[in-house]
C-alpha positions as CSV (number, residue, x, y, z in Angstrom):
1,X,83.3,140.3,87.5
2,X,81.3,137.4,86.4
3,X,80.2,135.3,89.3
4,X,81.3,131.7,89.0
5,X,78.9,128.8,89.4
6,X,80.3,126.3,91.9
7,X,80.4,122.6,91.2
8,X,78.0,122.0,94.1
9,X,75.4,124.2,92.4
10,X,75.9,122.5,89.0
11,X,75.5,119.0,90.6
12,X,72.4,120.2,92.5
13,X,70.9,121.6,89.3
14,X,71.6,118.4,87.4
15,X,70.3,116.2,90.2
16,X,67.1,118.3,90.5
17,X,66.6,118.3,86.8
18,X,66.9,114.5,86.7
19,X,64.4,114.2,89.6
20,X,62.0,116.6,87.9
21,X,62.2,114.6,84.6
22,X,61.8,111.3,86.4
23,X,58.7,112.6,88.4
24,X,57.3,114.1,85.2
25,X,57.5,111.0,83.2
26,X,56.4,108.8,86.1
27,X,53.4,111.0,86.5
28,X,52.6,110.7,82.8
29,X,53.0,107.0,83.0
30,X,50.8,106.7,86.0
31,X,48.1,108.9,84.5
32,X,48.2,107.1,81.2
33,X,48.1,103.7,82.8
34,X,45.2,104.7,85.1
35,X,43.3,106.2,82.2
36,X,43.6,103.1,80.1
37,X,42.6,100.9,83.0
38,X,39.6,103.1,83.6
39,X,38.6,103.1,80.0
40,X,38.8,99.3,79.9
41,X,36.7,99.1,83.0
42,X,34.1,101.5,81.7
43,X,33.9,99.7,78.4
44,X,33.4,96.4,80.1
45,X,30.6,98.0,82.3
46,X,28.9,99.6,79.3
47,X,29.0,96.4,77.3
48,X,27.3,94.6,80.2
49,X,24.5,97.1,80.5
50,X,24.2,97.2,76.7
51,X,23.5,93.5,76.8
52,X,21.1,93.9,79.7
53,X,19.1,96.6,77.9
54,X,19.0,94.6,74.7
55,X,17.9,91.4,76.4
56,X,15.4,93.3,78.6
57,X,13.7,95.0,75.6
58,X,13.6,91.8,73.6
59,X,11.9,90.1,76.5
60,X,9.4,93.0,76.9
61,X,8.4,92.7,73.2
62,X,8.3,88.9,73.1
63,X,7.0,87.9,76.5
64,X,5.3,91.1,77.7
65,X,7.7,91.4,80.6
66,X,8.4,94.8,82.2
67,X,11.6,96.4,81.1
68,X,14.2,96.0,83.9
69,X,14.9,99.7,84.4
70,X,15.5,99.1,88.1
71,X,18.6,97.1,87.1
72,X,20.2,100.1,85.3
73,X,22.2,102.4,87.7
74,X,21.4,106.1,87.7
75,X,24.6,107.1,86.0
76,X,24.1,104.8,83.0
77,X,22.2,106.5,80.3
78,X,20.4,104.3,77.7
79,X,18.3,104.7,74.6
80,X,16.3,102.3,72.5
81,X,15.0,103.4,69.1
82,X,13.9,102.1,65.8
83,X,16.1,102.0,62.8
84,X,14.6,105.3,61.6
85,X,15.6,106.9,64.9
86,X,12.2,107.2,66.5
87,X,12.6,106.9,70.3
88,X,11.1,103.8,72.1
89,X,12.6,103.9,75.5
90,X,15.2,106.0,77.4
91,X,16.1,107.3,80.8
92,X,17.4,110.6,79.4
93,X,15.4,112.4,76.8
94,X,18.3,114.6,75.9
95,X,20.5,111.7,75.0
96,X,21.2,112.0,71.2
97,X,21.4,109.3,68.7
98,X,24.9,108.0,68.5
99,X,26.7,106.1,65.8
100,X,27.3,102.4,66.2
101,X,30.6,101.3,67.9
102,X,32.8,98.3,66.9
103,X,32.0,95.2,68.8
104,X,33.6,95.0,72.2
105,X,34.7,98.6,72.0
106,X,33.6,102.0,73.3
107,X,33.8,105.5,71.9
108,X,33.9,109.1,73.1
109,X,31.3,111.6,72.0
110,X,32.2,115.2,72.8
111,X,30.2,118.1,71.6
112,X,31.0,121.6,72.7
113,X,28.0,123.7,73.9
114,X,25.6,120.9,73.4
115,X,23.7,121.9,76.5
116,X,22.8,125.4,77.5
117,X,24.9,125.1,80.6
118,X,27.7,122.8,79.3
119,X,29.2,120.4,76.9
120,X,28.3,116.8,76.0
121,X,31.0,114.4,77.0
122,X,30.0,110.7,76.9
123,X,31.6,107.4,76.7
124,X,29.2,105.0,75.0
125,X,28.6,101.8,73.1
126,X,25.9,101.4,70.5
127,X,24.7,98.6,68.2
128,X,21.7,97.4,66.2
129,X,19.8,94.2,66.8
130,X,17.0,92.4,64.9
131,X,14.0,90.4,66.2
132,X,12.6,87.2,64.6
133,X,10.0,89.4,62.9
134,X,12.7,91.1,61.0
135,X,12.3,94.5,62.7
136,X,15.6,96.3,63.4
137,X,16.2,98.3,66.6
138,X,19.1,100.4,67.9
139,X,20.3,100.3,71.4
140,X,23.0,102.5,73.1
141,X,24.2,103.0,76.6
142,X,26.5,105.8,77.8
143,X,28.1,107.3,80.9
144,X,28.4,111.1,81.4
145,X,32.1,111.7,82.0
146,X,31.3,115.1,83.6
147,X,29.4,113.2,86.3
148,X,31.7,110.2,86.5
149,X,33.7,110.2,89.8
150,X,36.6,108.1,88.4
151,X,37.0,110.4,85.4
152,X,36.9,113.5,87.6
153,X,39.6,112.0,89.9
154,X,41.7,111.2,86.8
155,X,41.4,114.8,85.6
156,X,42.6,116.0,89.0
157,X,45.7,113.8,89.1
158,X,48.0,116.2,87.1
159,X,47.7,119.1,89.6
160,X,47.9,116.7,92.5
161,X,51.2,115.3,91.1
162,X,52.4,118.8,90.5
163,X,51.4,119.8,94.1
164,X,53.4,117.0,95.6
165,X,56.3,117.2,93.2
166,X,57.2,120.8,94.2
167,X,58.1,120.0,97.8
168,X,59.8,116.8,96.6
169,X,62.0,118.8,94.2
170,X,62.8,121.4,96.9
171,X,63.7,118.6,99.4
172,X,65.8,116.8,96.8
173,X,67.6,120.1,95.9
174,X,68.5,120.7,99.5
175,X,69.7,117.2,100.0
176,X,71.7,117.2,96.8
177,X,73.4,120.5,97.7
178,X,74.3,119.3,101.1
179,X,75.6,115.9,99.9
180,X,77.6,117.5,97.0
181,X,79.1,120.1,99.3
182,X,80.1,117.5,101.7
183,X,81.6,115.3,99.1
184,X,83.5,118.2,97.4
185,X,84.9,119.5,100.7
186,X,88.2,117.5,100.2
187,X,88.4,119.0,96.7
188,X,88.1,122.6,98.1
189,X,90.9,121.7,100.5
190,X,93.0,120.4,97.6
191,X,92.4,123.7,95.7
192,X,93.3,125.8,98.7
193,X,96.5,123.9,99.3
194,X,97.4,123.9,95.6
195,X,97.0,127.7,95.5
196,X,99.5,128.1,98.3
197,X,102.2,126.2,96.4
198,X,104.5,128.4,94.3
199,X,107.8,128.0,92.6
200,X,109.5,128.9,96.0
201,X,107.4,126.3,97.9
202,X,107.5,123.3,95.5
203,X,108.5,121.1,98.4
204,X,105.0,121.4,99.9
205,X,102.6,118.6,99.3
206,X,98.8,118.1,99.4
207,X,97.1,116.1,102.1
208,X,96.4,112.6,100.9
209,X,94.4,111.5,103.9
210,X,90.7,110.7,103.9
211,X,88.6,108.3,102.0
212,X,90.2,106.0,99.5
213,X,88.5,107.5,96.5
214,X,89.2,109.5,93.3
215,X,89.9,112.7,95.3
216,X,92.7,111.0,97.1
217,X,94.0,109.7,93.8
218,X,93.8,113.3,92.5
219,X,95.8,114.5,95.5
220,X,98.4,111.8,94.9
221,X,98.6,112.7,91.2
222,X,99.1,116.4,92.0
223,X,101.9,115.5,94.6
224,X,103.7,113.4,91.9
225,X,103.3,116.4,89.5
226,X,104.8,118.7,92.1
227,X,107.6,116.3,92.8
228,X,108.5,116.2,89.1
229,X,108.2,120.0,88.9
230,X,110.5,120.4,91.9
231,X,113.1,118.1,90.2
232,X,112.8,120.0,86.9
233,X,113.0,123.4,88.7
234,X,116.1,122.2,90.5
235,X,117.7,120.9,87.3
236,X,116.8,124.2,85.6
237,X,118.4,126.3,88.5
238,X,121.4,124.1,88.5
239,X,121.7,124.2,84.7
240,X,121.5,128.1,84.8
241,X,124.1,128.2,87.6
242,X,126.4,125.8,85.8
243,X,126.1,127.6,82.5
244,X,126.8,130.9,84.1
245,X,129.8,129.4,85.8
246,X,131.1,127.8,82.6
247,X,130.8,131.1,80.7
248,X,132.2,133.2,83.6
249,X,135.7,131.8,83.3
250,X,136.3,132.4,79.6
251,X,134.7,135.8,79.9
252,X,136.9,136.7,82.8
253,X,140.0,135.6,80.8
254,X,138.9,137.6,77.7
255,X,138.1,140.7,79.8
256,X,141.5,140.5,81.5
257,X,143.4,140.2,78.3
258,X,141.4,143.1,76.7
259,X,142.2,145.3,79.7
260,X,145.8,144.3,79.4
261,X,145.9,145.2,75.7
262,X,144.1,148.5,76.4
263,X,146.6,149.5,79.1
264,X,150.0,148.7,77.5
265,X,149.9,145.2,75.9
266,X,149.3,146.5,72.4
267,X,152.7,148.1,72.4
268,X,154.4,144.8,73.3
269,X,154.5,142.4,70.4
270,X,155.0,139.4,72.7
271,X,152.2,140.2,75.0
272,X,150.0,141.2,72.0
273,X,150.6,137.8,70.3
274,X,150.0,135.9,73.5
275,X,146.8,137.8,74.3
276,X,145.4,137.3,70.8
277,X,146.0,133.5,71.0
278,X,144.3,133.4,74.4
279,X,141.3,135.4,73.1
280,X,141.1,133.1,70.1
281,X,141.2,130.0,72.3
282,X,138.6,131.2,74.8
283,X,136.3,132.5,72.0
284,X,136.4,129.0,70.4
285,X,135.8,127.4,73.8
286,X,132.7,129.7,74.3
287,X,131.4,129.0,70.8
288,X,131.8,125.2,71.4
289,X,130.0,125.5,74.7
290,X,127.1,127.5,73.3
291,X,126.8,125.2,70.3
292,X,126.6,122.1,72.6
293,X,124.0,123.9,74.9
294,X,121.9,124.6,71.8
295,X,122.2,121.1,70.6
296,X,121.3,119.6,74.0
297,X,118.3,122.0,74.2
298,X,117.1,121.1,70.7
299,X,117.4,117.4,71.3
300,X,115.6,117.4,74.7
301,X,112.8,119.9,73.9
302,X,112.0,119.0,70.3
303,X,109.3,116.3,70.8
304,X,108.5,116.2,67.1
305,X,112.1,115.5,66.0
306,X,112.1,112.6,63.6
307,X,114.8,109.9,63.8
308,X,113.8,107.5,61.1
309,X,115.4,104.1,61.5
310,X,117.1,102.2,58.7
311,X,118.9,99.0,58.2
312,X,122.6,99.4,59.0
313,X,125.4,97.0,58.1
314,X,127.1,97.3,61.5
315,X,130.6,96.2,60.7
316,X,131.1,98.7,57.9
317,X,129.5,101.4,59.9
318,X,131.9,100.9,62.8
319,X,134.9,100.7,60.4
320,X,134.0,104.0,58.8
321,X,133.6,105.5,62.3
322,X,136.9,104.3,63.5
323,X,138.7,105.4,60.3
324,X,137.7,109.0,61.0
325,X,139.3,108.9,64.4
326,X,142.4,107.2,63.1
327,X,143.1,110.2,60.8
328,X,143.0,112.5,63.8
329,X,144.7,110.1,66.3
330,X,147.1,108.0,64.3
331,X,148.9,106.9,67.5
332,X,145.7,105.4,69.0
333,X,144.9,101.7,68.7
334,X,141.4,100.6,67.7
335,X,139.7,97.2,67.8
336,X,136.4,96.3,66.2
337,X,134.6,93.1,67.5
338,X,131.6,92.7,65.3
339,X,130.3,89.8,63.1
340,X,130.5,90.3,59.4
341,X,126.7,90.0,58.7
342,X,125.5,91.9,61.8
343,X,122.7,94.3,61.1
344,X,120.7,96.8,63.2
345,X,117.8,99.1,62.7
346,X,118.6,102.6,63.9
347,X,119.1,106.2,62.8
348,X,122.6,106.2,61.4
349,X,123.4,109.8,62.0
350,X,122.2,109.9,65.6
351,X,123.9,106.6,66.5
352,X,127.2,107.9,64.9
353,X,127.0,111.0,67.0
354,X,126.6,109.0,70.2
355,X,129.5,106.7,69.5
356,X,131.7,109.7,68.5
357,X,131.1,111.2,71.9
358,X,132.0,108.0,73.7
359,X,135.1,107.3,71.6
360,X,136.3,110.9,72.0
361,X,136.0,110.6,75.8
362,X,137.9,107.4,75.7
363,X,140.7,109.0,73.7
364,X,140.8,112.2,75.9
365,X,140.8,110.3,79.3
366,X,143.4,107.7,78.5
367,X,147.2,107.7,78.6
368,X,148.7,107.8,75.1
369,X,148.7,105.8,73.0
370,X,145.1,105.1,73.8
371,X,143.4,101.8,73.2
372,X,139.7,101.7,72.3
373,X,137.5,98.7,71.3
374,X,134.0,98.8,69.8
375,X,131.9,95.7,69.6
376,X,128.4,94.1,69.2
377,X,126.7,91.4,71.2
378,X,124.0,89.8,69.0
379,X,122.3,87.9,71.8
380,X,121.9,90.8,74.1
381,X,121.4,93.4,71.3
382,X,124.0,95.8,72.7
383,X,126.9,97.9,71.5
384,X,129.8,98.7,73.7
385,X,132.7,101.1,73.7
386,X,135.6,100.1,75.9
387,X,138.9,101.8,76.8
388,X,141.9,101.2,79.0
389,X,142.1,104.7,80.3
390,X,142.1,106.3,83.7
391,X,138.8,105.0,84.9
392,X,136.1,106.6,87.0
393,X,135.4,106.1,90.7
394,X,132.0,104.5,91.5
395,X,130.5,107.6,93.3
396,X,130.9,109.6,90.1
397,X,129.0,107.1,87.8
398,X,125.4,108.1,88.7
399,X,126.2,111.7,87.8
400,X,128.1,111.3,84.6
401,X,125.0,112.2,82.5
402,X,124.2,115.4,84.4
403,X,124.9,118.6,82.6
404,X,128.4,120.2,83.3
405,X,129.3,117.4,85.6
406,X,133.1,116.9,85.8
407,X,135.0,114.1,87.4
408,X,138.1,116.3,87.7
409,X,137.9,120.0,86.9
410,X,141.6,120.3,86.2
411,X,141.6,117.2,83.9
412,X,138.6,118.6,82.0
413,X,140.3,122.0,81.5
414,X,143.3,120.2,80.1
415,X,141.3,118.1,77.7
416,X,138.9,120.9,76.8
417,X,135.7,119.2,77.9
418,X,132.5,121.0,78.6
419,X,130.6,118.4,80.6
420,X,127.8,118.3,77.9
421,X,128.9,115.4,75.7
422,X,127.4,112.6,77.8
423,X,124.1,114.5,78.4
424,X,123.8,115.0,74.6
425,X,124.4,111.3,74.1
426,X,121.8,110.4,76.7
427,X,119.2,112.6,75.1
428,X,119.8,111.1,71.7
429,X,119.8,107.6,73.1
430,X,116.3,108.2,74.6
431,X,115.1,109.4,71.2
432,X,116.4,106.1,69.7
433,X,115.0,103.8,72.4
434,X,118.5,102.9,73.7
435,X,119.5,102.4,77.3
436,X,122.9,103.5,78.5
437,X,125.0,101.9,81.2
438,X,128.6,102.7,82.3
439,X,131.0,100.4,84.1
440,X,134.4,101.6,85.2
441,X,137.4,100.7,87.3
442,X,140.0,103.3,88.4
443,X,143.3,102.6,86.5
444,X,141.7,99.9,84.3
445,X,139.3,101.7,82.0
446,X,135.7,102.3,81.2
447,X,133.0,100.5,79.3
448,X,129.8,102.0,78.0
449,X,126.9,99.7,76.9
450,X,124.1,100.7,74.5
451,X,121.2,98.3,74.7
452,X,118.7,98.3,71.9
453,X,115.3,98.1,73.5
454,X,113.2,97.8,70.3
């Protein structure tokens, strides 16, 4: 099994790498800055002694004054020669003739194996000067970098930085690991608690105590997720139970009549006819129930379902809708309260299905002849369906859109309801950005409002 790398180790590695890169580039910057500063200082010093040698030699030739060799430090190497290279004065006979350098600048002369016991490594300045007599001379001064203490210290800086950076990196790694482990301790607690939560223990919650930081926000978010999952699981269990209950009754009826026919009913024409009618009725009821279950599932679960909106002439749309119901219920009374030029943007097929569910419920749960009115309020952008039926008690209203919820089981059996019409209407309304509201008074009727949110 592949060993996992913990977040603490990853954070420690990242932090240590950042420290290493920072120390590395800081060391390079310090060494580079020190080197340039040293070069400027050496160049300035060499130019000073170059001027001193030049002036001293001119005075010696012109005024017969002794050359000021005592003013030249031991570590400064100088050479004065004629233009043809013949040596006139020097404090180091091994100092070679070096090319001229640009004014105000120095140069490096490195020759590998120049000496028997080492290399030549000089920083120098060199120039030519002329006397009044017209004679040309060359003068050069140099410093041996192998013997220069500042240069030697500069060369020793990289290993010194490396020597001190290793303990620093180790210390930073330990501190980073300790701090990250301490910070991530609540996260480990969240992981442990989350692993203990199963489908049977969805009522458990993570501890949201501690610092007010992102980890507490994470625990709160997980708790909200578990709360939604608990609600969804409960809805799923209840849906399964309700679906089983709804299918149990027609299956029991079918099974009973099949047993009756198998025993002796098939020989009795009256019993045979009655059983066949019952079987046909219950089969249609089961088919209707299954179809509505499938429709509800498709509507709720199909996130990619498209409900394109179009402009609808509302009055004609309502008239066509009512006309279909009048053919099936000629005794019912319908009223349309809608302005002639009212228009809405909606999916016509889905809206028609929602209104059919509401109107059918109004017809089923009203004394005959039923009265149903459909209208539109332009200012509030809402449609309503109103009846003067039996009405619904207030404590039933919050549950009307729950699956298989019945206000009265006996009444629903009589009207052939499945308890799925309103949940289907609600699911479609959500797809169309419509809000639903039901108002009802027992004995006076029910009104359903559809508000267009967009």
